[in-house]
SELO-666454 format. One line per field, with one value per residue (C-alpha): residue number from 1; x, y negated, z. Coordinates in steps of 0.1 Angstrom, whole numbers, plus 5000, padded with zeros to 4 digits. Each point is the difference from the previous one (the first is absolute). Example, Ala and Ser with C-alpha at 12.3 -4.5 7.8 and 13.67 -1.06 7.14 Angstrom:
% SELO-666454
resi (1, 2) $
px (5123, 5014) $
py (5045, 4966) $
pz (5078, 4993) $
//
This chain:
% SELO-666454
resi (1, 2, 3, 4, 5, 6, 7, 8, 9, 10, 11, 12, 13, 14, 15, 16, 17, 18, 19, 20, 21, 22, 23, 24, 25, 26, 27, 28, 29, 30, 31, 32, 33, 34, 35, 36, 37, 38, 39, 40, 41, 42, 43, 44, 45, 46, 47, 48, 49, 50, 51, 52, 53, 54, 55, 56, 57, 58, 59, 60, 61, 62, 63, 64, 65, 66, 67, 68, 69, 70, 71, 72, 73, 74, 75, 76, 77, 78, 79, 80, 81, 82, 83, 84, 85, 86, 87, 88, 89, 90, 91, 92, 93, 94, 95, 96, 97, 98, 99, 100, 101, 102, 103, 104, 105, 106, 107, 108, 109, 110) $
px (3149, 5033, 5030, 5013, 5035, 4990, 4987, 5024, 5024, 5024, 5038, 4992, 4975, 4969, 4970, 4997, 4968, 4983, 4996, 4963, 4977, 4980, 4964, 4999, 5034, 5006, 5018, 5032, 4992, 5025, 4984, 4966, 5013, 5015, 4968, 4979, 5024, 4995, 4962, 4998, 5021, 4986, 4977, 4982, 4999, 4995, 4986, 5004, 4985, 4991, 4969, 5008, 4993, 5034, 5016, 5021, 4998, 4962, 5003, 5023, 4972, 4986, 5034, 5003, 4964, 5004, 5036, 5008, 4999, 4966, 5016, 4981, 4996, 4995, 4992, 5008, 4984, 4982, 4970, 4993, 5012, 4977, 5018, 4993, 4964, 4996, 5013, 5033, 5020, 5001, 5005, 4990, 5011, 4986, 5019, 5034, 5028, 5022, 4975, 4988, 5032, 5017, 4968, 4997, 5036, 5001, 5028, 5006, 5007, 5019) $
py (0497, 5004, 4979, 4979, 5012, 5037, 4993, 5007, 4972, 4995, 4993, 4962, 5006, 4993, 5023, 5026, 5000, 5032, 5005, 4992, 4973, 4986, 4988, 4967, 5003, 5003, 5028, 4991, 4990, 5025, 5028, 4991, 4998, 5035, 5012, 4987, 5016, 5034, 4996, 4993, 5031, 5025, 5029, 5001, 4979, 5019, 4980, 5016, 4988, 4964, 4978, 4985, 4965, 4984, 4983, 5004, 5037, 5000, 4987, 5028, 5023, 4974, 4995, 5037, 5005, 4972, 5006, 5009, 5037, 4998, 5021, 5019, 4991, 5024, 4992, 5022, 4986, 5009, 4980, 4986, 4964, 4974, 5004, 5037, 4994, 4977, 5027, 4982, 5032, 5031, 5024, 4995, 5025, 4995, 5016, 5001, 4993, 5026, 5026, 4986, 4991, 5035, 5015, 4975, 5006, 5037, 4996, 5023, 4981, 5018) $
pz (8854, 4982, 5010, 4971, 5005, 4996, 4965, 4971, 4990, 4971, 5005, 5004, 5027, 4979, 5004, 4973, 4980, 4988, 4962, 5001, 4988, 5029, 4996, 4982, 4984, 4963, 4983, 4981, 4964, 4986, 5020, 4987, 4964, 5004, 5015, 4971, 4976, 5017, 5002, 4963, 4991, 5024, 4990, 5034, 5031, 5032, 5029, 5034, 5033, 4995, 5003, 4966, 5011, 5006, 4970, 4980, 5004, 4998, 4964, 4989, 4989, 4977, 4984, 4994, 4988, 4974, 4990, 4964, 5008, 5018, 5028, 5027, 5036, 5029, 5036, 5030, 5031, 5032, 4987, 4966, 4996, 4986, 4967, 4999, 5009, 4971, 4976, 4992, 5004, 4978, 5030, 5037, 5027, 5035, 5029, 5016, 4976, 5017, 4989, 4967, 4983, 5003, 4986, 4971, 4990, 5008, 5025, 5030, 5032, 5026) $
//
């Protein structure tokens, strides 16, 4: 157990909050608008290490697949997600991301 006083606080003594979205919280509307803009403009969405079932991120591949550019979607995952199994992705790579990504992008990892 961690003592409350040992956690980080701001200058007013309030607990600091990490820059994350907890389960059940909503993303800021401005963040989602910017995200949708990027998804509609991208050439390829690369999905790495996710089950693909938690929204809103689980819907990103559909936005990309049906954007005006008809962009590509690639998944890198230990196991194929349900989306990959239903042939929703153009490329599916099964294995450890730390090994697959450098190979896919022809990058030497030291």
